[in-house]
C-alpha positions as CSV (number, residue, x, y, z in Angstrom):
1,M,0.0,0.0,0.0
2,S,2.8,2.4,0.8
3,E,4.3,1.8,-2.7
4,N,1.0,2.8,-4.3
5,R,0.8,5.9,-2.2
6,S,4.4,6.9,-3.0
7,S,3.9,6.4,-6.7
8,S,0.6,8.4,-6.5
9,S,2.5,11.1,-4.6
10,Q,5.2,11.1,-7.3
11,G,2.6,11.3,-10.0
12,V,1.0,14.3,-8.4
13,A,4.4,15.9,-7.9
14,D,4.9,15.7,-11.6
15,L,2.0,18.1,-12.1
16,F,3.8,20.9,-10.2
17,S,6.7,23.2,-10.9
18,K,8.2,25.4,-8.2
19,G,5.1,24.7,-6.1
20,R,2.6,25.7,-8.8
21,L,0.2,23.5,-10.5
22,T,1.2,23.4,-14.2
23,A,-1.8,21.5,-15.6
24,I,-5.1,19.9,-14.5
25,P,-5.1,16.3,-15.8
26,R,-7.7,15.2,-18.3
27,K,-7.7,11.6,-17.2
28,P,-10.2,11.1,-14.4
29,A,-8.0,8.9,-12.2
30,R,-5.1,11.3,-12.4
31,R,-7.4,14.2,-11.8
32,E,-8.8,12.5,-8.7
33,Q,-5.3,12.0,-7.4
34,L,-4.6,15.7,-7.8
35,F,-7.9,16.7,-6.1
36,V,-7.3,14.4,-3.2
37,H,-3.8,15.8,-2.8
38,L,-5.0,19.4,-2.9
39,T,-7.7,18.6,-0.3
40,E,-5.4,16.8,2.0
41,T,-2.6,19.4,1.8
42,L,-4.6,22.7,1.7
43,F,-7.6,22.0,4.0
44,E,-7.9,20.8,7.6
45,R,-10.5,18.3,8.7
46,N,-13.3,19.5,11.0
47,R,-12.9,23.2,10.0
48,S,-15.2,25.5,8.1
49,Y,-13.8,27.8,5.4
50,S,-15.3,30.8,3.8
51,E,-15.2,31.0,0.0
52,G,-12.4,33.6,0.3
53,E,-10.3,31.3,2.5
54,V,-10.8,28.4,0.0
55,N,-9.8,30.7,-2.9
56,D,-6.7,32.0,-1.1
57,A,-5.6,28.4,-0.3
58,L,-6.2,27.3,-3.9
59,R,-4.5,30.4,-5.3
60,T,-1.3,29.3,-3.7
61,V,-1.0,26.6,-6.3
62,H,-3.0,27.9,-9.3
63,E,-4.6,31.1,-10.4
64,D,-7.9,29.6,-11.5
65,C,-9.1,29.1,-7.9
66,S,-12.8,29.1,-8.9
67,A,-12.4,26.2,-11.3
68,L,-10.4,24.2,-8.7
69,R,-13.0,25.0,-6.0
70,R,-15.8,23.8,-8.3
71,Y,-13.9,20.6,-9.2
72,L,-13.3,19.8,-5.5
73,V,-17.0,20.3,-4.7
74,V,-18.2,18.2,-7.7
75,A,-15.7,15.5,-6.7
76,G,-17.2,15.4,-3.3
77,L,-14.0,16.4,-1.5
78,L,-15.3,19.7,-0.3
79,D,-18.8,20.1,0.9
80,R,-20.8,23.3,0.7
81,P,-24.4,24.1,1.8
82,K,-26.8,25.3,-0.8
83,D,-26.4,28.9,0.4
84,G,-22.6,28.7,-0.3
85,S,-21.8,30.2,3.0
86,S,-19.0,27.8,3.9
87,Y,-16.9,24.9,2.8
88,R,-15.7,21.8,4.7
89,R,-13.3,19.0,3.8
90,V,-15.2,15.8,3.4
91,R,-12.4,13.3,3.8
């Protein structure tokens, strides 16, 4: 299991240059790896975030924070109430 995790981590690392995300993968499995990585590294469990806080965290790796935010919500990694008042890490 640790071998799979390290190869997944290496695969995600290949998507970054100087700490910045260079591309959002088209392949669903690779994209999922990236989204899980972003969620685990940028957001704490059991904490609510405002939209601005989510944007600020995502902007540290990529300028299109709104697209990344939507992807994380659609992937079920960040949860948001219907009123959009806050975000929470799901896993």
